[in-house]
C-alpha positions in Angstrom: 77.6 125.5 147.4 79.0 128.9 148.6 79.1 131.3 145.6 80.2 134.3 147.7 83.4 135.9 146.7 86.3 135.4 149.1 88.6 138.3 150.1 91.2 136.8 147.7 88.6 136.8 144.9 87.8 140.5 145.5 91.5 141.4 145.7 92.2 139.7 142.4 89.2 141.4 140.8 90.5 144.8 142.0 93.9 143.9 140.7 92.6 143.1 137.3 90.4 146.2 137.2 93.4 148.4 138.1 95.5 146.7 135.5 92.9 147.3 132.8 92.5 151.0 133.9 96.2 151.5 133.6 97.3 149.3 130.7 94.3 149.2 128.4 95.0 152.5 126.7 92.5 154.4 124.7 94.3 153.3 121.5 94.0 149.6 122.5 90.4 150.1 123.5 89.6 151.6 120.1 91.4 148.9 118.2 89.5 146.3 120.3 86.2 147.8 119.4 87.1 147.9 115.8 87.9 144.2 115.6 85.7 142.1 113.3 86.9 138.8 114.7 88.5 137.4 117.8 92.0 138.2 116.6 93.6 141.6 116.6 96.0 142.8 114.0 99.5 141.4 114.8 100.9 144.7 116.1 98.0 145.3 118.5 98.0 141.7 119.6 101.7 141.8 120.4 101.3 145.1 122.3 98.6 143.6 124.5 100.5 140.3 125.0 103.6 142.2 126.1 101.5 144.0 128.7 100.1 140.7 130.0 103.5 139.1 129.9 105.1 141.9 131.9 102.4 141.3 134.5 103.0 137.6 134.5 99.5 136.8 133.1 100.6 134.8 130.1 100.4 131.1 129.6 103.0 129.3 127.5 101.8 127.3 124.5 100.6 123.8 125.2 102.6 120.9 123.8 100.6 118.9 121.2 100.8 115.7 123.3 99.2 117.4 126.2 96.6 119.3 124.1 95.5 116.1 122.4 95.0 114.3 125.7 
């Protein structure tokens, strides 16, 4: 098994790191550190989800029939 990262893997890693550097604002970072569970408050969660959506990194909800399979 070859566990070495491909050029595409490294490019995606760099893309994600650049996205986080740009879009994960100090306010969002602070709110993330202050979380006491896996869920952010609705306003913070929506702000982050909008950034992910704008980048195309959001998955639609899964239909129950598929999720139950």
